[in-house]
Every structure is written in C-alpha cells, then in structure tokens.
C-alpha positions in Angstrom: 358.0 -102.3 162.8 360.7 -100.4 161.6 360.4 -96.6 160.7 360.8 -94.8 158.2 362.2 -91.1 157.1 360.2 -88.4 155.6 360.7 -88.1 152.2 360.1 -85.2 149.9 357.8 -87.4 148.3 355.9 -88.6 150.8 355.7 -84.4 151.9 354.2 -83.2 148.3 351.9 -85.9 148.6 350.9 -85.3 152.0 351.1 -81.6 151.5 348.2 -81.4 147.8 345.8 -82.6 150.5 346.3 -80.0 153.4 345.6 -76.1 153.2 348.7 -74.0 152.4 351.5 -73.3 154.9 350.6 -76.5 157.2 354.2 -77.6 156.4 357.3 -75.8 156.4 361.2 -76.1 157.7 361.8 -77.1 161.6 362.5 -73.8 162.8 365.8 -73.8 165.4 364.3 -73.1 168.3 361.6 -76.5 167.6 364.4 -79.1 168.0 366.3 -77.6 171.7 364.2 -78.1 174.7 365.1 -75.5 177.4 367.9 -77.0 179.3 369.5 -78.0 175.6 369.9 -81.5 177.1 368.6 -82.9 173.4 369.1 -82.1 170.1 366.1 -83.0 167.3 366.3 -84.4 164.1 362.7 -84.2 163.0 362.9 -82.5 159.3 359.6 -81.3 158.8 357.3 -79.2 160.7 353.5 -79.7 160.3 351.1 -77.1 161.7 347.4 -77.8 161.3 344.6 -75.8 161.2 341.5 -78.7 162.3 341.0 -82.0 163.8 340.8 -82.9 160.1 343.8 -82.2 158.6 345.5 -83.6 162.1 344.1 -87.2 160.8 345.2 -86.8 157.7 349.1 -86.6 158.7 349.0 -88.9 161.1 347.1 -91.3 158.9 349.6 -90.8 155.7 352.4 -91.4 158.7 351.0 -94.4 160.0 350.9 -96.0 156.5 354.0 -95.2 155.9 355.5 -95.7 158.9 356.8 -92.4 159.4 357.3 -91.1 163.1 355.0 -88.4 164.5 356.5 -86.1 167.6 353.9 -84.3 169.3 354.7 -79.8 169.7 353.3 -77.8 171.9 354.8 -75.1 173.7 358.2 -77.0 173.8 357.9 -76.0 177.6 358.6 -80.0 178.9 361.6 -80.9 181.2 362.5 -84.1 180.5 362.9 -84.3 176.5 359.1 -85.9 175.7 358.9 -83.4 173.0 362.5 -83.7 171.2 362.9 -86.6 168.4 366.8 -87.2 169.3 367.4 -89.9 166.9 366.3 -92.7 164.7 364.3 -92.1 161.2 363.7 -87.7 161.5 359.9 -87.5 161.2 357.3 -85.0 161.4 357.4 -82.3 164.2 353.6 -82.4 164.9 352.5 -78.4 165.8 349.5 -77.4 167.8 349.4 -74.3 167.8 347.4 -73.2 165.5 344.8 -75.1 166.4 344.1 -72.3 169.5 340.4 -71.8 169.5 338.0 -71.5 172.4 335.7 -73.1 171.1 332.9 -73.0 173.7 332.6 -71.6 177.4 329.0 -72.6 179.3 329.3 -70.3 182.6 325.9 -72.2 184.0 327.9 -75.7 184.0 331.4 -74.1 184.4 332.9 -75.8 181.9 334.7 -74.6 178.8 335.8 -76.3 175.7 339.1 -75.3 174.0 341.6 -76.9 171.3 344.9 -78.2 172.4 347.1 -75.2 170.7 345.4 -72.5 173.3 348.4 -71.2 175.4 347.3 -71.9 179.0 347.6 -67.9 180.1 345.3 -67.1 177.5 342.9 -69.9 178.6 342.7 -68.7 182.1 342.3 -65.4 181.0 338.8 -65.9 179.5 337.8 -67.8 182.6 338.9 -65.0 184.2 336.6 -62.4 181.9 333.6 -64.3 183.0 334.1 -64.5 187.2 335.6 -68.1 186.7 338.8 -69.6 187.4 340.7 -72.5 185.4 343.3 -72.7 188.3 346.0 -74.7 186.4 349.0 -72.4 186.9 352.5 -73.2 185.9 355.8 -70.7 186.0 355.8 -71.1 181.7 352.0 -70.4 181.8 352.5 -67.7 178.8 353.8 -70.4 177.0 352.8 -73.7 177.3 349.7 -75.3 176.2 346.9 -77.1 177.2 347.0 -80.0 174.7 350.8 -80.6 176.5 349.9 -79.6 180.0 347.1 -82.7 179.6 349.4 -85.2 177.7 352.1 -84.4 181.1 349.1 -84.2 183.6 350.8 -81.3 184.7 350.1 -80.2 188.3 351.5 -76.7 189.4 350.5 -74.8 192.3 347.0 -75.7 193.0 346.8 -79.3 193.1 346.3 -79.2 196.5 342.5 -77.9 195.9 342.0 -78.4 192.4 343.7 -81.6 191.6 346.2 -81.8 188.4 345.4 -81.1 185.1 344.1 -84.8 185.0 341.4 -84.0 187.6 340.1 -80.7 185.8 339.3 -82.4 182.8 336.0 -84.2 181.7 336.3 -84.8 177.7 339.3 -85.1 175.0 338.9 -85.3 171.1 342.1 -87.5 170.0 343.5 -88.2 167.0 344.7 -92.2 167.7 347.8 -93.4 165.2 345.8 -95.0 162.7 344.0 -91.8 161.7 340.8 -91.9 163.3 339.2 -88.9 165.1 338.0 -89.7 169.0 335.0 -87.4 169.4 335.1 -87.6 173.5 334.6 -83.7 174.5 331.8 -84.9 177.2 330.4 -82.7 179.3 329.3 -85.5 181.8 330.6 -85.5 185.3 329.6 -89.5 185.8 330.0 -91.9 182.7 330.7 -95.9 183.5 330.2 -96.9 179.7 333.7 -99.1 179.1 336.7 -98.4 179.6 338.3 -94.4 180.5 339.9 -93.4 177.3 340.2 -90.0 178.6 342.2 -90.9 181.7 344.5 -93.2 179.3 345.5 -90.2 176.9 345.9 -87.9 179.6 349.5 -88.1 181.0 350.9 -90.2 177.7 352.8 -87.8 176.3 351.7 -88.1 173.3 352.6 -92.2 172.7 348.7 -93.1 172.4 347.0 -90.5 170.4 347.1 -86.5 169.9 344.9 -84.9 172.2 343.2 -81.7 169.8 340.7 -80.5 171.8 339.5 -80.6 175.5 336.4 -79.4 177.5 337.7 -79.0 181.2 336.0 -77.8 184.2 335.9 -73.9 185.3 335.4 -72.9 188.9 333.7 -70.5 190.8 336.6 -67.1 191.8 337.0 -67.1 195.4 335.3 -64.1 196.7 338.4 -63.3 199.3 342.3 -64.2 199.7 344.1 -64.8 202.2 348.2 -64.8 200.9 350.9 -65.1 203.5 354.6 -66.2 203.4 355.5 -67.8 207.0 358.9 -68.5 207.8 359.2 -71.8 209.9 362.1 -73.9 211.4 362.1 -77.1 209.3 359.9 -78.9 206.7 358.8 -80.9 209.6 357.4 -77.6 211.1 355.6 -76.6 207.9 354.3 -80.2 207.7 352.6 -79.8 211.2 351.6 -75.8 209.7 349.8 -77.6 206.8 348.1 -79.8 209.2 346.6 -77.0 211.2 346.0 -75.0 208.3 343.5 -78.0 207.1 342.1 -77.7 210.7 341.6 -73.8 211.0 340.5 -73.5 206.7 339.1 -76.8 205.4 339.5 -77.6 201.8 339.7 -73.8 201.0 343.6 -74.3 201.0 344.6 -73.5 197.6 348.2 -73.9 197.7 351.2 -74.8 199.9 354.3 -73.6 199.2 357.6 -74.8 200.4 360.5 -72.2 200.1 364.1 -72.9 201.3 367.0 -69.8 201.6 368.9 -71.1 198.7 366.2 -69.6 196.7 366.2 -66.5 198.2 370.1 -66.3 197.6 369.8 -67.2 193.8 367.5 -64.1 193.7 369.8 -61.9 194.5 373.1 -63.5 193.0 371.4 -63.5 189.3 370.3 -60.1 190.0 366.5 -60.6 190.7 365.0 -57.6 191.7 362.1 -58.9 193.9 360.7 -57.5 197.3 361.6 -60.0 200.1 359.8 -59.1 203.1 361.9 -60.0 205.8 365.2 -58.4 207.1 367.4 -62.0 207.9 366.5 -65.1 205.3 364.8 -68.0 207.1 366.1 -71.3 206.5 362.6 -72.4 205.6 359.0 -70.5 204.8 355.7 -71.5 203.4 353.9 -69.8 200.8 349.8 -69.8 201.8 347.3 -69.5 199.4 343.7 -69.2 200.9 340.8 -68.8 198.6 337.8 -68.1 200.6 334.8 -69.0 199.0 332.1 -66.3 201.2 332.9 -63.4 203.7 332.8 -65.3 206.5 334.9 -62.7 209.0 337.5 -63.2 207.0 339.7 -60.9 208.5 338.5 -62.2 212.1 339.2 -66.2 211.2 342.5 -65.2 209.4 343.9 -63.3 212.4 343.4 -65.7 215.3 344.8 -68.8 212.9 347.8 -66.0 212.8 347.9 -65.3 216.3 348.0 -69.2 217.0 350.3 -70.3 214.9 352.5 -67.5 216.4 351.9 -68.0 220.0 352.5 -71.5 219.9 355.3 -71.5 218.2 354.9 -73.5 214.9 355.4 -69.9 212.7 359.0 -68.3 213.7 357.6 -65.1 211.6 355.5 -64.2 209.0 354.1 -61.4 206.6 350.4 -61.3 205.8 349.5 -59.2 202.1 346.9 -56.5 202.9 346.0 -56.1 198.9 345.9 -57.5 196.1 349.8 -55.7 195.5 351.1 -57.8 198.2 349.6 -60.8 197.2 351.6 -60.6 193.3 354.9 -59.6 195.1 354.7 -62.3 198.1 353.6 -64.7 194.4 356.4 -63.8 192.3 358.8 -64.9 195.0 357.7 -68.7 194.5 357.1 -67.9 190.9 361.0 -66.6 190.0 362.3 -69.3 191.7 362.9 -71.6 188.4 364.4 -68.6 186.7 366.5 -68.1 189.2 367.9 -71.5 189.1 367.9 -71.2 185.4 370.4 -68.9 185.7 372.4 -70.4 188.3 372.6 -73.5 186.3 372.1 -77.1 188.0 374.0 -79.5 187.9 371.2 -82.2 188.7 367.3 -81.7 189.1 364.8 -83.9 190.2 360.7 -83.3 190.0 359.9 -85.8 192.8 356.5 -86.7 195.1 356.9 -88.5 198.6 354.2 -89.7 201.1 353.6 -86.2 203.3 355.5 -88.0 206.5 358.3 -88.9 204.8 359.5 -85.7 203.3 361.2 -84.5 206.2 363.5 -87.5 207.0 364.0 -87.5 202.7 365.4 -84.2 203.1 367.7 -84.5 205.9 369.5 -87.7 204.4 369.7 -86.6 201.0 371.2 -83.6 202.1 374.0 -85.2 203.9 374.4 -87.6 200.7 374.8 -85.0 198.1 377.1 -83.2 199.9 379.3 -86.6 200.7 379.7 -86.3 196.5 380.7 -82.7 196.2 380.4 -79.5 198.0 376.9 -78.2 196.0 374.4 -76.0 196.8 370.9 -77.6 197.3 367.5 -76.1 196.5 364.7 -77.5 197.6 361.4 -76.2 197.3 358.0 -77.3 195.8 354.7 -77.8 196.1 354.4 -79.1 199.9 350.8 -79.7 200.2 350.7 -82.4 197.5 354.2 -83.5 198.2 355.5 -82.9 195.1 359.4 -81.0 195.5 361.7 -79.7 193.6 365.3 -81.2 194.5 368.0 -79.0 192.7 371.7 -79.3 192.9 374.0 -76.7 191.9 377.6 -75.7 191.5 379.1 -73.1 193.7 379.2 -69.7 193.4 381.9 -68.9 190.2 381.9 -72.5 189.0 380.2 -74.2 185.6 377.6 -77.0 186.3 379.5 -78.3 183.4 382.7 -79.1 185.5 379.7 -81.9 186.9 379.0 -83.9 184.5 381.1 -87.0 184.9 379.4 -87.1 188.4 376.0 -86.0 187.4 374.1 -89.8 187.0 375.5 -90.4 190.4 373.5 -87.2 192.0 370.9 -88.5 189.6 370.7 -92.1 191.1 371.3 -90.8 194.8 368.4 -88.4 194.9 366.0 -91.3 192.8 367.4 -94.5 194.8 366.2 -92.3 198.2 363.1 -91.1 196.9 362.1 -95.1 196.2 363.2 -96.0 199.4 361.0 -93.6 201.2 357.9 -94.8 198.9 358.2 -91.7 196.3 357.9 -91.4 192.9 360.7 -89.7 190.5 358.5 -88.2 188.3 356.2 -85.7 190.0 354.4 -83.6 187.3 356.6 -83.7 184.4 356.6 -86.9 182.8 359.0 -89.5 181.8 359.9 -88.3 178.3 363.3 -89.4 177.1 365.0 -88.6 180.4 363.6 -91.0 182.9 363.2 -93.9 180.5 365.7 -96.1 182.3 364.5 -95.0 185.7 360.6 -95.9 184.8 362.4 -99.6 184.4 364.5 -99.6 187.2 361.7 -98.2 189.8 358.7 -99.6 188.5 356.4 -102.1 189.6 356.8 -105.1 186.4 353.5 -105.6 186.1 352.4 -102.2 185.5 355.5 -101.7 182.9 354.3 -104.6 180.8 350.9 -103.4 180.9 351.9 -100.2 180.0 353.8 -101.8 177.1 351.3 -103.9 176.0 348.6 -100.8 175.9 351.4 -99.0 173.6 351.5 -101.9 171.3 348.2 -102.0 171.3 346.8 -98.5 170.5 350.3 -98.0 168.1 351.4 -101.0 166.7 353.9 -99.9 164.2 355.0 -97.8 167.2 355.0 -93.9 165.4 353.6 -92.0 168.1 356.4 -90.2 169.9 359.1 -92.9 169.7 361.6 -92.9 172.3 359.3 -91.7 174.8 358.7 -93.7 178.0 360.0 -96.5 176.9 363.0 -96.0 174.6 363.7 -97.0 171.3 363.7 -100.7 171.4 359.4 -101.3 172.7 359.3 -103.1 169.7 362.3 -105.2 169.4 
C-alpha cells in the first residue's frame, strides 16, 4: 500500500472535528532524537486531549493512507519516534493526555493516561506510600505510553520485572481508529489471545497506547544500599548468587559499574561523591528493599562480614542514611549523562545469559581493542543480564572521526552477543537503528510471524512506518 503525505486540505478537514490547538507546526526539537542520528520529516504535530480525538486522527489518516508516528517523551535511543524518510506524516504526541484517572490503594493499582511522565507517576504512588518500581535515567521526561511501547526495563527489573510485568491492562487505538477498552484490573484472564502483551513492546506499529492500568507495590520499610568493589564481573556474578541466597527476592537492584564510568565523571566535571580513595576496576551497586523489620542491621552486617572475609568483595561502603543512599545511587544514575558528554563512537544495549557475561566482556574487549585504541565503558543491570557496552574515543579525540568504523564495531559486538546466546536489544527496542540486526539475528519463523501480525493489524502500514521492519514490509 502506497503511503501519502499530509496535505493542507486534509489538515483543515481534520481540524474541523477536533478541539482548538490540537494541530500545530512541528517544533524543531520534536524532529531530533537524543543522539542526533535521525532528522524527522513529519510535517504536522497533533496533540489530542482525549482518546476520541486520537481515534478521529488515526481513522482519518488510515482512510487516506497517511503515516502516523507516535511520540512520547522523545527519549528513545533507537529512532523509534522519528520518521526519517517517506511521505511526511503526522507526529502524534500524547503529552496532553496526562491525567491520572484513578488510584486504588486497596488493590494496588493505578490507571493513567499515556502522556503521564514517569516521575509524576512515581510521585503519585509515593504520596499513597506505594511505589511504581519502573525507574529510568530519563524518568523526568519519559512518558508511560512510550515506556510501555518499548517495554522499558530500568534498574528494578530484577525484583519487579520489566514494564510488561507491571501492566494489567491497556486502552489502545488501532489502525482503523477503533478503540479497545482493555483497562482490566484482573491479574488472571485467559479469554483468548493476549492483546495487551502483543501491544506492549510493539513500538507504536500495532496500535496507539492511550492509557494503562498498572501495578503498585508496598513501599519497603527499610532499605540497604551499598557500593561493593569486586575484582571482576565473574566475582560480581558470584556475589549476586550469594546475595540471592542470603536476602531472597528482596533485592531490588544489582548494578555493575566499571572504573571507566568514574573516570568519565572526572573528565566531564560531574561533581559526585565517590566513597573510595582509589577507583576499583569493577563495582556493584546493591539495593535491597526490606519488607519488614527483621533485624535488618544484624542481617546486613553478617552478610557484609561474610563477603569481605571470603574475599568475594575487595572493599565496600554501606549507606547509613537516605542522603548517603542517594549519593551512591547518583553514581549509577549519572553514568549515561557522563557518557553523553564524552560522546560514544558506538553504544550497545544488550542482554546475555548470566553465565556468559564474564566471557563475553573479556572476548569483546579484546576484539574492540584490535579495531582501535578505544575506551570501553561497560555497565548495566547485572541482575537481569542487561549490559550497556559502549565504545568511546580517547580523551581529546572526536567520535565523528570514527564514523567510518562504527558499523564494524557494532557488528563485532552484536556478533559476539549472538554467539553467546544473547539479544542485541535488551530494553530500548528495535526502532530504526536495529532493523538490519533484527533480520540478521532473529529466528526466521519468528520474524515471519511478526510481519504477518503487523500486516493483519495495520494492513495499510500507517502506524510508525519504517520502525522495526524497515520501509519495505509491504513491497
């Protein structure tokens, strides 16, 4: 099916049925993604206030074969929110649909519109002494609709799961403009195919998420936060096993940090409190949320004495109050900002079986250093196997000087990920960045079925064309 560009006639006809201000020119910053790798071509911004307005926009676009690009907070790193080629379509922003529709403390659920900013959602839960555990570096800008569309992960997946695990129901506008009211509060529902989990992670290619019913959790009574120095990722994984044995399912986060991240803080003049006089090669940030007062201090002290005595931990610091907890977390949370200031040659959001992580890091480091004198910052959510393996130029060099070798670096890393049984997209999606990777590494039967689902649910291909499958899906 041939897509067509937005016309002035189409816009005027559509505007007549919408509230004032829904249609506007596209601001320049809506046409760029955070790494400036794509330039958008969308010619009109639509910012509806209700699901009925979303439906009207989508059904009109579908009738005239006009592309629609769903836009959340614009924080995606794989180009999923940017139409970079083809007939200029509609950029559909959900930012005005930002109401919290309901919050049920007894059922531990909250129903919100897709444009609610993640940090606002977390604050609403906090006011009721609950938590919504999805936590990202971009949570002050990212919107929950985008988090669901990409099945975002974050730092608490180890305990609470990814965004998919936090969702009970969705409200979705499909390609023909029909509205699915699937805002279920049920934890069990086996009535047919699971549309909710099909839409989550589909990056706006199957439907437009307009609202969601999400799980809340009791706020832990006490927390243990510690930064622990270890000799290697292998020892970090042993530490993870020991921690699980000791604390069970109360581990909220287990984050791997490399010394390069700390060097980047100093190079970019990010002023953070760092507790060690010498920078360890590898560190783990451990966060445990205790559900009750069960001699927490005694248990924690016993655990730290054990790992230090055994040599599994080289050194460690235990936060004694909330302020120190925040200081330790600031180290992990500011790594992406320091990386951004340095400027990576190539960044990789990957996941691996836990037992493969140490050998992957060692092998990939050697392969990358054969390609050039690069700096490597490997960090991430070790507890669930999600690493960020990012390649940087040496100090004083420009990342742009290495654009010619960037495809080789990316292929080298992704080939090794695949050979170790991992995934080249852990929590950011496919977008437009990893289209070729999806073809190269996916099971062909899975890819075929994915395309059949897309064709069935969006037969004209108007929803986020170019994302996930590229521009030739219907050719």
